N, CA, C, O and the ligand as a Tripos MOL2 file, in Angstrom:
@<TRIPOS>MOLECULE
protein
  265   263    67     0     0
PROTEIN
NO_CHARGES

@<TRIPOS>ATOM
      1 N         -86.3780   27.3360  -43.8010 N.3       1 MET1
      2 CA        -85.7130   28.6050  -44.0900 C.3       1 MET1
      3 C         -86.2070   29.5570  -43.0130 C.2       1 MET1
      4 O         -87.3910   29.6390  -42.6870 O.2       1 MET1
      5 N         -85.1520   30.3190  -42.4480 N.am      2 ILE2
      6 CA        -85.2410   31.3420  -41.4090 C.3       2 ILE2
      7 C         -85.6220   32.6680  -41.9550 C.2       2 ILE2
      8 O         -84.9330   33.2500  -42.7930 O.2       2 ILE2
      9 N         -86.7040   33.1260  -41.4780 N.am      3 LEU3
     10 CA        -87.3950   34.3930  -42.0340 C.3       3 LEU3
     11 C         -87.2480   35.6540  -40.9490 C.2       3 LEU3
     12 O         -87.6320   36.8070  -41.1480 O.2       3 LEU3
     13 N         -86.6250   35.1640  -39.8090 N.am      4 ALA4
     14 CA        -86.4890   36.2580  -38.8680 C.3       4 ALA4
     15 C         -85.5890   37.5030  -39.2810 C.2       4 ALA4
     16 O         -84.5410   37.3300  -39.9040 O.2       4 ALA4
     17 N         -85.9930   38.6340  -38.9470 N.am      5 PRO5
     18 CA        -85.2730   39.8520  -39.3260 C.3       5 PRO5
     19 C         -83.6600   39.7230  -39.0460 C.2       5 PRO5
     20 O         -83.2490   39.2640  -37.9800 O.2       5 PRO5
     21 N         -82.9290   40.0900  -39.9120 N.am      6 VAL6
     22 CA        -81.5130   39.9390  -39.7000 C.3       6 VAL6
     23 C         -80.8390   41.4510  -39.5520 C.2       6 VAL6
     24 O         -81.0490   42.3780  -40.3340 O.2       6 VAL6
     25 N         -80.0780   41.4910  -38.5090 N.am      7 THR7
     26 CA        -79.3950   42.8000  -38.3930 C.3       7 THR7
     27 C         -77.7960   42.7240  -38.6750 C.2       7 THR7
     28 O         -77.0380   41.9520  -38.0880 O.2       7 THR7
     29 N         -77.4440   43.5870  -39.5980 N.am      8 LEU8
     30 CA        -76.1490   43.5360  -39.9580 C.3       8 LEU8
     31 C         -75.3640   44.6480  -39.1160 C.2       8 LEU8
     32 O         -75.9860   45.6750  -38.8440 O.2       8 LEU8
     33 N         -74.1330   44.5230  -38.7160 N.am      9 GLU9
     34 CA        -73.3540   45.4620  -38.0220 C.3       9 GLU9
     35 C         -72.7200   46.3150  -39.0810 C.2       9 GLU9
     36 O         -72.3920   45.8780  -40.1850 O.2       9 GLU9
     37 N         -72.5490   47.6830  -38.6460 N.am     10 HIS10
     38 CA        -71.8630   48.5290  -39.4800 C.3      10 HIS10
     39 C         -70.3470   48.0510  -39.6570 C.2      10 HIS10
     40 O         -69.7180   47.7470  -38.6430 O.2      10 HIS10
     41 N         -69.7820   47.9790  -40.8290 N.am     11 GLY11
     42 CA        -68.3840   47.6190  -41.0770 C.3      11 GLY11
     43 C         -68.3190   46.1420  -41.4440 C.2      11 GLY11
     44 O         -67.2460   45.6440  -41.7860 O.2      11 GLY11
     45 N         -69.5090   45.3900  -41.3790 N.am     12 GLU12
     46 CA        -69.4040   43.9970  -41.8840 C.3      12 GLU12
     47 C         -69.2370   44.0020  -43.3880 C.2      12 GLU12
     48 O         -69.7890   44.8330  -44.1090 O.2      12 GLU12
     49 N         -68.4340   43.0130  -43.8380 N.am     13 ARG13
     50 CA        -67.9670   42.9910  -45.1360 C.3      13 ARG13
     51 C         -68.6110   41.7560  -45.8910 C.2      13 ARG13
     52 O         -68.6520   40.6390  -45.3750 O.2      13 ARG13
     53 N         -69.0830   42.0230  -47.0770 N.am     14 TYR14
     54 CA        -69.7600   41.0050  -47.9460 C.3      14 TYR14
     55 C         -69.0440   41.1420  -49.2530 C.2      14 TYR14
     56 O         -69.3700   42.1070  -49.9450 O.2      14 TYR14
     57 N         -68.0520   40.2710  -49.7360 N.am     15 GLY15
     58 CA        -67.5740   40.5570  -50.9730 C.3      15 GLY15
     59 C         -66.7820   41.7150  -51.0110 C.2      15 GLY15
     60 O         -65.7990   41.8030  -50.2750 O.2      15 GLY15
     61 N         -67.1370   42.7290  -51.8850 N.am     16 LYS16
     62 CA        -66.3970   44.0100  -52.0340 C.3      16 LYS16
     63 C         -67.1480   45.0580  -51.2850 C.2      16 LYS16
     64 O         -66.6780   46.1940  -51.2230 O.2      16 LYS16
     65 N         -68.4080   44.7300  -50.6470 N.am     17 LEU17
     66 CA        -69.0010   45.7030  -49.9670 C.3      17 LEU17
     67 C         -68.9450   45.8690  -48.3920 C.2      17 LEU17
     68 O         -68.8550   44.8410  -47.7210 O.2      17 LEU17
     69 N         -68.9880   46.9550  -47.8360 N.am     18 THR18
     70 CA        -68.9230   47.1700  -46.5220 C.3      18 THR18
     71 C         -70.2280   47.7880  -46.1100 C.2      18 THR18
     72 O         -70.6790   48.7390  -46.7500 O.2      18 THR18
     73 N         -70.8520   47.2940  -45.0750 N.am     19 VAL19
     74 CA        -72.1610   47.9550  -44.5360 C.3      19 VAL19
     75 C         -71.8630   49.2680  -43.9010 C.2      19 VAL19
     76 O         -71.0270   49.4000  -43.0080 O.2      19 VAL19
     77 N         -72.6290   50.2990  -44.4300 N.am     20 LEU20
     78 CA        -72.3380   51.6570  -44.0610 C.3      20 LEU20
     79 C         -73.5100   52.1090  -42.9730 C.2      20 LEU20
     80 O         -73.2600   52.5700  -41.8600 O.2      20 LEU20
     81 N         -74.8040   51.8910  -43.5020 N.am     21 GLU21
     82 CA        -75.8640   52.2330  -42.5620 C.3      21 GLU21
     83 C         -77.1240   51.5930  -43.0310 C.2      21 GLU21
     84 O         -77.2600   51.2080  -44.1920 O.2      21 GLU21
     85 N         -78.0690   51.4810  -42.0910 N.am     22 LYS22
     86 CA        -79.3460   50.8680  -42.3420 C.3      22 LYS22
     87 C         -80.3580   51.9010  -42.7960 C.2      22 LYS22
     88 O         -80.4850   52.9240  -42.1220 O.2      22 LYS22
     89 N         -81.0500   51.7230  -43.8300 N.am     23 VAL23
     90 CA        -82.0620   52.5940  -44.3500 C.3      23 VAL23
     91 C         -83.4360   51.9070  -44.4840 C.2      23 VAL23
     92 O         -83.4500   50.7420  -44.8820 O.2      23 VAL23
     93 N         -84.4450   52.4530  -44.2210 N.am     24 ILE24
     94 CA        -85.9640   51.7670  -44.4010 C.3      24 ILE24
     95 C         -86.3160   52.3820  -45.7980 C.2      24 ILE24
     96 O         -86.3670   53.5830  -46.0630 O.2      24 ILE24
     97 N         -86.5310   51.4180  -46.5670 N.am     25 SER25
     98 CA        -87.1420   51.7030  -47.9410 C.3      25 SER25
     99 C         -88.6300   51.4450  -47.9870 C.2      25 SER25
    100 O         -89.1350   50.4000  -47.5770 O.2      25 SER25
    101 N         -89.3310   52.4930  -48.5270 N.am     26 LYS26
    102 CA        -90.8050   52.1590  -48.5330 C.3      26 LYS26
    103 C         -91.1930   50.9760  -49.3000 C.2      26 LYS26
    104 O         -92.1670   50.2950  -48.9790 O.2      26 LYS26
    105 N         -90.4450   50.7170  -50.3140 N.am     27 GLU27
    106 CA        -90.7850   49.5780  -51.1920 C.3      27 GLU27
    107 C         -90.2130   48.2080  -50.6490 C.2      27 GLU27
    108 O         -90.8830   47.1760  -50.6020 O.2      27 GLU27
    109 N         -88.9430   48.3140  -50.2600 N.am     28 ARG28
    110 CA        -88.2970   47.1930  -49.9370 C.3      28 ARG28
    111 C         -88.1030   46.8160  -48.4830 C.2      28 ARG28
    112 O         -87.5260   45.7770  -48.1630 O.2      28 ARG28
    113 N         -88.6230   47.7270  -47.5600 N.am     29 GLY29
    114 CA        -88.3120   47.3920  -46.1700 C.3      29 GLY29
    115 C         -86.9250   47.8040  -45.7540 C.2      29 GLY29
    116 O         -86.2900   48.6690  -46.3560 O.2      29 GLY29
    117 N         -86.4550   47.1200  -44.6440 N.am     30 PRO30
    118 CA        -85.1110   47.3850  -44.1450 C.3      30 PRO30
    119 C         -84.0390   47.1290  -45.2380 C.2      30 PRO30
    120 O         -83.9900   46.0550  -45.8380 O.2      30 PRO30
    121 N         -83.2960   48.0180  -45.4450 N.am     31 THR31
    122 CA        -82.1580   47.9090  -46.6350 C.3      31 THR31
    123 C         -81.0190   48.3240  -45.9540 C.2      31 THR31
    124 O         -81.0750   49.0380  -44.9530 O.2      31 THR31
    125 N         -79.9450   47.8940  -46.4700 N.am     32 TYR32
    126 CA        -78.5750   48.4370  -46.0210 C.3      32 TYR32
    127 C         -77.7640   49.1280  -47.1610 C.2      32 TYR32
    128 O         -77.6130   48.6290  -48.2760 O.2      32 TYR32
    129 N         -77.2590   50.3330  -46.7610 N.am     33 LYS33
    130 CA        -76.4840   51.0160  -47.6700 C.3      33 LYS33
    131 C         -74.9590   50.6360  -47.4460 C.2      33 LYS33
    132 O         -74.3760   50.7510  -46.3680 O.2      33 LYS33
    133 N         -74.3900   50.1560  -48.6450 N.am     34 CYS34
    134 CA        -73.1040   49.7380  -48.6410 C.3      34 CYS34
    135 C         -72.1830   50.4240  -49.3690 C.2      34 CYS34
    136 O         -72.6040   51.0510  -50.3410 O.2      34 CYS34
    137 N         -70.8220   50.4520  -49.0760 N.am     35 GLY35
    138 CA        -69.7960   51.1000  -49.8340 C.3      35 GLY35
    139 C         -68.9820   49.8700  -50.5600 C.2      35 GLY35
    140 O         -68.6650   48.8500  -49.9470 O.2      35 GLY35
    141 N         -68.7220   50.0720  -51.7710 N.am     36 CYS36
    142 CA        -67.9830   49.1880  -52.5410 C.3      36 CYS36
    143 C         -66.5210   49.4660  -52.3500 C.2      36 CYS36
    144 O         -66.1490   50.5790  -51.9800 O.2      36 CYS36
    145 N         -65.6720   48.4790  -52.5920 N.am     37 SER37
    146 CA        -64.2290   48.7330  -52.3780 C.3      37 SER37
    147 C         -63.7040   49.7370  -53.4830 C.2      37 SER37
    148 O         -62.6850   50.4020  -53.2960 O.2      37 SER37
    149 N         -64.4540   49.8140  -54.6490 N.am     38 CYS38
    150 CA        -63.9970   50.7610  -55.7230 C.3      38 CYS38
    151 C         -64.1990   52.1340  -55.3740 C.2      38 CYS38
    152 O         -63.7020   52.9780  -56.1200 O.2      38 CYS38
    153 N         -64.9690   52.5760  -54.1690 N.am     39 GLY39
    154 CA        -65.2110   53.8180  -53.7470 C.3      39 GLY39
    155 C         -66.6880   54.2000  -53.9790 C.2      39 GLY39
    156 O         -67.1320   55.2060  -53.4240 O.2      39 GLY39
    157 N         -67.4580   53.4490  -54.7650 N.am     40 PHE40
    158 CA        -68.8360   53.8250  -54.8270 C.3      40 PHE40
    159 C         -69.5950   53.4810  -53.6210 C.2      40 PHE40
    160 O         -69.5230   52.3490  -53.1420 O.2      40 PHE40
    161 N         -70.3460   54.4410  -53.0890 N.am     41 LYS41
    162 CA        -70.8860   54.3580  -51.8150 C.3      41 LYS41
    163 C         -72.4820   54.2170  -51.6640 C.2      41 LYS41
    164 O         -73.1210   54.2420  -50.6130 O.2      41 LYS41
    165 N         -72.9700   54.0620  -52.9840 N.am     42 TYR42
    166 CA        -74.4630   54.0270  -52.9060 C.3      42 TYR42
    167 C         -75.0610   52.6720  -53.4540 C.2      42 TYR42
    168 O         -75.7950   52.6310  -54.4420 O.2      42 TYR42
    169 N         -74.6780   51.5690  -52.7220 N.am     43 VAL43
    170 CA        -75.2450   50.3540  -53.0370 C.3      43 VAL43
    171 C         -76.1450   49.9390  -52.0470 C.2      43 VAL43
    172 O         -75.7510   49.8500  -50.8840 O.2      43 VAL43
    173 N         -77.4690   49.6360  -52.3950 N.am     44 PHE44
    174 CA        -78.5200   49.3310  -51.5770 C.3      44 PHE44
    175 C         -78.9110   47.8450  -51.6770 C.2      44 PHE44
    176 O         -79.1600   47.3850  -52.7910 O.2      44 PHE44
    177 N         -78.9760   47.1020  -50.6330 N.am     45 ALA45
    178 CA        -79.2000   45.5800  -50.7460 C.3      45 ALA45
    179 C         -79.8490   45.2190  -49.2960 C.2      45 ALA45
    180 O         -79.5970   45.8000  -48.2400 O.2      45 ALA45
    181 N         -80.6710   44.2130  -49.4710 N.am     46 LYS46
    182 CA        -81.3340   43.7170  -48.1890 C.3      46 LYS46
    183 C         -80.2270   42.7600  -47.5050 C.2      46 LYS46
    184 O         -79.3170   42.2390  -48.1500 O.2      46 LYS46
    185 N         -80.4080   42.6060  -46.1990 N.am     47 ALA47
    186 CA        -79.5370   41.7440  -45.4220 C.3      47 ALA47
    187 C         -79.4990   40.2830  -46.0430 C.2      47 ALA47
    188 O         -78.4500   39.6400  -46.0960 O.2      47 ALA47
    189 N         -80.5800   39.8570  -46.4580 N.am     48 SER48
    190 CA        -80.6110   38.4810  -46.9890 C.3      48 SER48
    191 C         -79.8050   38.3940  -48.2680 C.2      48 SER48
    192 O         -79.1240   37.3910  -48.4830 O.2      48 SER48
    193 N         -79.8520   39.3970  -49.1240 N.am     49 GLU49
    194 CA        -79.1310   39.2720  -50.3310 C.3      49 GLU49
    195 C         -77.6090   39.3980  -50.0660 C.2      49 GLU49
    196 O         -76.7620   38.8480  -50.7690 O.2      49 GLU49
    197 N         -77.3540   40.1280  -49.0490 N.am     50 LEU50
    198 CA        -75.7800   40.1910  -48.7680 C.3      50 LEU50
    199 C         -75.3720   38.9060  -48.1300 C.2      50 LEU50
    200 O         -74.3100   38.3800  -48.4610 O.2      50 LEU50
    201 N         -76.1410   38.3790  -47.2500 N.am     51 MET51
    202 CA        -75.6560   37.1150  -46.5590 C.3      51 MET51
    203 C         -75.6670   35.9450  -47.4790 C.2      51 MET51
    204 O         -74.8970   35.0160  -47.2330 O.2      51 MET51
    205 N         -76.5310   35.8830  -48.6100 N.am     52 ARG52
    206 CA        -76.5770   34.7850  -49.5250 C.3      52 ARG52
    207 C         -75.5730   35.0880  -50.7080 C.2      52 ARG52
    208 O         -75.4580   34.3080  -51.6530 O.2      52 ARG52
    209 N         -74.8690   36.2350  -50.6080 N.am     53 GLY53
    210 CA        -74.0660   36.4380  -51.7000 C.3      53 GLY53
    211 C         -74.5840   36.8150  -53.0160 C.2      53 GLY53
    212 O         -73.9220   36.6920  -54.0470 O.2      53 GLY53
    213 N         -75.7960   37.2850  -52.9670 N.am     54 ARG54
    214 CA        -76.5580   37.7210  -54.2250 C.3      54 ARG54
    215 C         -76.1160   39.0730  -54.5830 C.2      54 ARG54
    216 O         -76.2520   39.4910  -55.7330 O.2      54 ARG54
    217 N         -75.5970   39.7710  -53.6500 N.am     55 VAL55
    218 CA        -75.1330   41.1340  -53.9720 C.3      55 VAL55
    219 C         -73.8000   41.2560  -53.3480 C.2      55 VAL55
    220 O         -73.7900   41.2930  -52.1180 O.2      55 VAL55
    221 N         -72.7180   41.3230  -53.9520 N.am     56 LYS56
    222 CA        -71.3140   41.2750  -53.6050 C.3      56 LYS56
    223 C         -70.6250   42.6580  -53.8670 C.2      56 LYS56
    224 O         -69.6360   42.9940  -53.2150 O.2      56 LYS56
    225 N         -71.1880   43.4690  -54.8600 N.am     57 SER57
    226 CA        -70.3740   44.5520  -55.2810 C.3      57 SER57
    227 C         -71.3480   45.4600  -55.8410 C.2      57 SER57
    228 O         -72.5280   45.1100  -55.8560 O.2      57 SER57
    229 N         -70.9550   46.7300  -56.3630 N.am     58 CYS58
    230 CA        -71.7900   47.6980  -56.8920 C.3      58 CYS58
    231 C         -71.9620   47.2140  -58.4270 C.2      58 CYS58
    232 O         -71.1880   46.3950  -58.9220 O.2      58 CYS58
    233 N         -72.9780   47.7530  -59.0950 N.am     59 LEU59
    234 CA        -73.3690   47.3040  -60.3830 C.3      59 LEU59
    235 C         -72.1040   47.4460  -61.3730 C.2      59 LEU59
    236 O         -71.8440   46.6220  -62.2500 O.2      59 LEU59
    237 N         -71.4010   48.5390  -61.1250 N.am     60 GLY60
    238 CA        -70.2780   48.8440  -62.0710 C.3      60 GLY60
    239 C         -69.2990   47.7480  -61.8320 C.2      60 GLY60
    240 O         -68.7620   47.3080  -62.8480 O.2      60 GLY60
    241 N         -68.9560   47.2150  -60.6800 N.am     61 CYS61
    242 CA        -67.9050   46.1370  -60.5050 C.3      61 CYS61
    243 C         -68.5670   44.8410  -61.0810 C.2      61 CYS61
    244 O         -67.8830   44.0660  -61.7490 O.2      61 CYS61
    245 N         -69.8700   44.5990  -60.8360 N.am     62 LYS62
    246 CA        -70.4740   43.4550  -61.3300 C.3      62 LYS62
    247 C         -70.4460   43.3830  -62.8080 C.2      62 LYS62
    248 O         -70.2740   42.2870  -63.3420 O.2      62 LYS62
    249 N         -70.6140   44.5530  -63.5800 N.am     63 ARG63
    250 CA        -70.4720   44.4960  -65.0130 C.3      63 ARG63
    251 C         -68.9800   44.2490  -65.4540 C.2      63 ARG63
    252 O         -68.6970   43.5160  -66.4020 O.2      63 ARG63
    253 N         -68.0980   44.8840  -64.7350 N.am     64 ALA64
    254 CA        -66.6960   44.6030  -65.0680 C.3      64 ALA64
    255 C         -66.1580   43.2380  -64.9320 C.2      64 ALA64
    256 O         -65.1930   42.7830  -65.5470 O.2      64 ALA64
    257 N         -66.8610   42.6560  -64.0910 N.am     65 GLN65
    258 CA        -66.3940   41.1670  -63.9610 C.3      65 GLN65
    259 C         -66.8500   40.1830  -64.9050 C.2      65 GLN65
    260 O         -66.3790   39.0460  -64.9260 O.2      65 GLN65
    261 N         -67.8690   40.6360  -65.7900 N.am     66 ARG66
    262 CA        -68.4170   39.6800  -66.7180 C.3      66 ARG66
    263 C         -67.6450   39.8720  -68.0720 C.2      66 ARG66
    264 O         -67.9220   39.1710  -69.0450 O.2      66 ARG66
    265 ZN        -67.6850   48.7760  -57.1010 Zn       67 ZN67
@<TRIPOS>BOND
     1     1     2 1
     2     2     3 1
     3     3     4 2
     4     3     5 am
     5     5     6 1
     6     6     7 1
     7     7     8 2
     8     7     9 am
     9     9    10 1
    10    10    11 1
    11    11    12 2
    12    11    13 am
    13    13    14 1
    14    14    15 1
    15    15    16 2
    16    15    17 am
    17    17    18 1
    18    18    19 1
    19    19    20 2
    20    19    21 am
    21    21    22 1
    22    22    23 1
    23    23    24 2
    24    23    25 am
    25    25    26 1
    26    26    27 1
    27    27    28 2
    28    27    29 am
    29    29    30 1
    30    30    31 1
    31    31    32 2
    32    31    33 am
    33    33    34 1
    34    34    35 1
    35    35    36 2
    36    35    37 am
    37    37    38 1
    38    38    39 1
    39    39    40 2
    40    39    41 am
    41    41    42 1
    42    42    43 1
    43    43    44 2
    44    43    45 am
    45    45    46 1
    46    46    47 1
    47    47    48 2
    48    47    49 am
    49    49    50 1
    50    50    51 1
    51    51    52 2
    52    51    53 am
    53    53    54 1
    54    54    55 1
    55    55    56 2
    56    55    57 am
    57    57    58 1
    58    58    59 1
    59    59    60 2
    60    59    61 am
    61    61    62 1
    62    62    63 1
    63    63    64 2
    64    63    65 am
    65    65    66 1
    66    66    67 1
    67    67    68 2
    68    67    69 am
    69    69    70 1
    70    70    71 1
    71    71    72 2
    72    71    73 am
    73    73    74 1
    74    74    75 1
    75    75    76 2
    76    75    77 am
    77    77    78 1
    78    78    79 1
    79    79    80 2
    80    79    81 am
    81    81    82 1
    82    82    83 1
    83    83    84 2
    84    83    85 am
    85    85    86 1
    86    86    87 1
    87    87    88 2
    88    87    89 am
    89    89    90 1
    90    90    91 1
    91    91    92 2
    92    91    93 am
    93    93    94 1
    94    94    95 1
    95    95    96 2
    96    95    97 am
    97    97    98 1
    98    98    99 1
    99    99   100 2
   100    99   101 am
   101   101   102 1
   102   102   103 1
   103   103   104 2
   104   103   105 am
   105   105   106 1
   106   106   107 1
   107   107   108 2
   108   107   109 am
   109   109   110 1
   110   110   111 1
   111   111   112 2
   112   111   113 am
   113   113   114 1
   114   114   115 1
   115   115   116 2
   116   115   117 am
   117   117   118 1
   118   118   119 1
   119   119   120 2
   120   119   121 am
   121   121   122 1
   122   122   123 1
   123   123   124 2
   124   123   125 am
   125   125   126 1
   126   126   127 1
   127   127   128 2
   128   127   129 am
   129   129   130 1
   130   130   131 1
   131   131   132 2
   132   131   133 am
   133   133   134 1
   134   134   135 1
   135   135   136 2
   136   135   137 am
   137   137   138 1
   138   138   139 1
   139   139   140 2
   140   139   141 am
   141   141   142 1
   142   142   143 1
   143   143   144 2
   144   143   145 am
   145   145   146 1
   146   146   147 1
   147   147   148 2
   148   147   149 am
   149   149   150 1
   150   150   151 1
   151   151   152 2
   152   151   153 am
   153   153   154 1
   154   154   155 1
   155   155   156 2
   156   155   157 am
   157   157   158 1
   158   158   159 1
   159   159   160 2
   160   159   161 am
   161   161   162 1
   162   162   163 1
   163   163   164 2
   164   163   165 am
   165   165   166 1
   166   166   167 1
   167   167   168 2
   168   167   169 am
   169   169   170 1
   170   170   171 1
   171   171   172 2
   172   171   173 am
   173   173   174 1
   174   174   175 1
   175   175   176 2
   176   175   177 am
   177   177   178 1
   178   178   179 1
   179   179   180 2
   180   179   181 am
   181   181   182 1
   182   182   183 1
   183   183   184 2
   184   183   185 am
   185   185   186 1
   186   186   187 1
   187   187   188 2
   188   187   189 am
   189   189   190 1
   190   190   191 1
   191   191   192 2
   192   191   193 am
   193   193   194 1
   194   194   195 1
   195   195   196 2
   196   195   197 am
   197   197   198 1
   198   198   199 1
   199   199   200 2
   200   199   201 am
   201   201   202 1
   202   202   203 1
   203   203   204 2
   204   203   205 am
   205   205   206 1
   206   206   207 1
   207   207   208 2
   208   207   209 am
   209   209   210 1
   210   210   211 1
   211   211   212 2
   212   211   213 am
   213   213   214 1
   214   214   215 1
   215   215   216 2
   216   215   217 am
   217   217   218 1
   218   218   219 1
   219   219   220 2
   220   219   221 am
   221   221   222 1
   222   222   223 1
   223   223   224 2
   224   223   225 am
   225   225   226 1
   226   226   227 1
   227   227   228 2
   228   227   229 am
   229   229   230 1
   230   230   231 1
   231   231   232 2
   232   231   233 am
   233   233   234 1
   234   234   235 1
   235   235   236 2
   236   235   237 am
   237   237   238 1
   238   238   239 1
   239   239   240 2
   240   239   241 am
   241   241   242 1
   242   242   243 1
   243   243   244 2
   244   243   245 am
   245   245   246 1
   246   246   247 1
   247   247   248 2
   248   247   249 am
   249   249   250 1
   250   250   251 1
   251   251   252 2
   252   251   253 am
   253   253   254 1
   254   254   255 1
   255   255   256 2
   256   255   257 am
   257   257   258 1
   258   258   259 1
   259   259   260 2
   260   259   261 am
   261   261   262 1
   262   262   263 1
   263   263   264 2
@<TRIPOS>SUBSTRUCTURE
     1 MET1         2 RESIDUE 1 A MET
     2 ILE2         6 RESIDUE 1 A ILE
     3 LEU3        10 RESIDUE 1 A LEU
     4 ALA4        14 RESIDUE 1 A ALA
     5 PRO5        18 RESIDUE 1 A PRO
     6 VAL6        22 RESIDUE 1 A VAL
     7 THR7        26 RESIDUE 1 A THR
     8 LEU8        30 RESIDUE 1 A LEU
     9 GLU9        34 RESIDUE 1 A GLU
    10 HIS10       38 RESIDUE 1 A HIS
    11 GLY11       42 RESIDUE 1 A GLY
    12 GLU12       46 RESIDUE 1 A GLU
    13 ARG13       50 RESIDUE 1 A ARG
    14 TYR14       54 RESIDUE 1 A TYR
    15 GLY15       58 RESIDUE 1 A GLY
    16 LYS16       62 RESIDUE 1 A LYS
    17 LEU17       66 RESIDUE 1 A LEU
    18 THR18       70 RESIDUE 1 A THR
    19 VAL19       74 RESIDUE 1 A VAL
    20 LEU20       78 RESIDUE 1 A LEU
    21 GLU21       82 RESIDUE 1 A GLU
    22 LYS22       86 RESIDUE 1 A LYS
    23 VAL23       90 RESIDUE 1 A VAL
    24 ILE24       94 RESIDUE 1 A ILE
    25 SER25       98 RESIDUE 1 A SER
    26 LYS26      102 RESIDUE 1 A LYS
    27 GLU27      106 RESIDUE 1 A GLU
    28 ARG28      110 RESIDUE 1 A ARG
    29 GLY29      114 RESIDUE 1 A GLY
    30 PRO30      118 RESIDUE 1 A PRO
    31 THR31      122 RESIDUE 1 A THR
    32 TYR32      126 RESIDUE 1 A TYR
    33 LYS33      130 RESIDUE 1 A LYS
    34 CYS34      134 RESIDUE 1 A CYS
    35 GLY35      138 RESIDUE 1 A GLY
    36 CYS36      142 RESIDUE 1 A CYS
    37 SER37      146 RESIDUE 1 A SER
    38 CYS38      150 RESIDUE 1 A CYS
    39 GLY39      154 RESIDUE 1 A GLY
    40 PHE40      158 RESIDUE 1 A PHE
    41 LYS41      162 RESIDUE 1 A LYS
    42 TYR42      166 RESIDUE 1 A TYR
    43 VAL43      170 RESIDUE 1 A VAL
    44 PHE44      174 RESIDUE 1 A PHE
    45 ALA45      178 RESIDUE 1 A ALA
    46 LYS46      182 RESIDUE 1 A LYS
    47 ALA47      186 RESIDUE 1 A ALA
    48 SER48      190 RESIDUE 1 A SER
    49 GLU49      194 RESIDUE 1 A GLU
    50 LEU50      198 RESIDUE 1 A LEU
    51 MET51      202 RESIDUE 1 A MET
    52 ARG52      206 RESIDUE 1 A ARG
    53 GLY53      210 RESIDUE 1 A GLY
    54 ARG54      214 RESIDUE 1 A ARG
    55 VAL55      218 RESIDUE 1 A VAL
    56 LYS56      222 RESIDUE 1 A LYS
    57 SER57      226 RESIDUE 1 A SER
    58 CYS58      230 RESIDUE 1 A CYS
    59 LEU59      234 RESIDUE 1 A LEU
    60 GLY60      238 RESIDUE 1 A GLY
    61 CYS61      242 RESIDUE 1 A CYS
    62 LYS62      246 RESIDUE 1 A LYS
    63 ARG63      250 RESIDUE 1 A ARG
    64 ALA64      254 RESIDUE 1 A ALA
    65 GLN65      258 RESIDUE 1 A GLN
    66 ARG66      262 RESIDUE 1 A ARG
    67 ZN67       265 GROUP 0 **** ****
């Protein structure tokens, strides 16, 4: 497993999410703020979560899909 820090580019898309900016969270370390295609712009996820497909949309969309 590769543990090297991953850098995502602004505008990269993962599922419904588009990377907007990198933020440093005290609890979680480097985190990315993403905008969902539904218009919600406050989705925070780590690079690994986005790249593995663990986070693909905001919580509202995730709930709507179930
Ligand atoms: Zn959404």
